[in-house]
C-alpha positions, -999 to +999 in steps of 0.1 A: -353-195+526-354-232+516-389-231+509-387-199+488-359-215+469-384-247+460-410-223+456-391-200+426-375-238+413-412-256+416-425-232+386-393-242+360-399-277+343-370-302+340-354-318+311-381-326+290-406-309+300-412-328+335-421-312+363-390-297+388-382-325+413-367-309+442-336-328+458-347-354+484-320-340+511-346-301+503-379-321+506-367-333+540-356-300+552-387-284+543-405-310+559-387-313+588-377-277+592-406-264+609-413-276+645-455-275+640-480-278+613-485-237+624-458-216+626-464-182+641-486-159+616-468-129+607-474-095+616-483-085+582-511-110+576-526-101+609-522-067+603-542-070+570-569-089+592-574-064+616-573-037+590-600-054+573-621-058+611-620-025+617-630-014+583-662-040+593-654-065+572-678-093+575-665-133+579-627-123+583-611-158+581-570-167+577-561-202+561-529-213+571-518-231+538-485-246+549-483-283+539-514-277+514-500-254+492-470-244+478-481-211+462-485-189+489-482-194+526-517-176+539-547-166+527-571-136+542-605-141+534-628-111+539-662-100+526-673-064+519-711-052+523-710-037+492-690-032+457-677+002+471-668-011+507-646-038+491-634-013+470-623+005+508-614-025+524-589-030+492-573+001+497-571+009+532-556-031+535-529-021+508-523+014+529-517-003+561-493-030+546-474-004+529-471+023+559-457-016+575-432-016+543-449-043+528-461-040+488-484-062+470-468-078+435-502-081+423-536-065+424-564-076+407-603-069+408-599-032+424-613-014+401-650-035+400-644-041+434-665-076+434-635-093+441-603-078+450-568-102+453-542-085+465-510-108+465-480-106+488-464-141+477-462-150+512-498-146+516-528-136+499-555-111+509-593-117+492-616-097+496-653-104+480-688-090+475-708-115+495-726-133+465-694-139+451-681-152+481-709-174+487-704-184+449-665-193+450-664-205+487-628-205+489-627-217+524-643-251+510-620-252+480-592-247+506-606-273+530-577-291+539-561-254+556-560-245+591-581-222+597-561-194+624-581-178+651-580-142+651-572-126+683-605-118+704-613-084+685-646-076+697-642-048+713-626-028+685-645+000+667-673-006+691 
């Protein structure tokens, strides 16, 4: 809860246009409130990744952004094999999360199907056409983020 308050306040500028600085006590709470670097991954994040796997997405990855960025906690990154596949992945991930009570706050790129972004505030789902994923290389850009291992799902759908 303290992290959400900090995240909301971090976007506001302080006096004289200087960036907002959280009080030292709040910063300490943010750092020491977490027992480990990787807290338990929320079920909605795992559901998004599993939905991608079930729909034959390639190279599905969950990145834990705790301690790396304050804008979100997790990225789910996956590739489709075509524009149509990427659009279908985006629609089905939204459907699965909607059934679990989650709604995106922002959706981009769904009509084009090249790079679909589904922003759920606490996590963001990036669905790429393979050429764009290779070009943008989000995993390399966020190289300090820890890769969360996916549960063994090799037998699913095979």
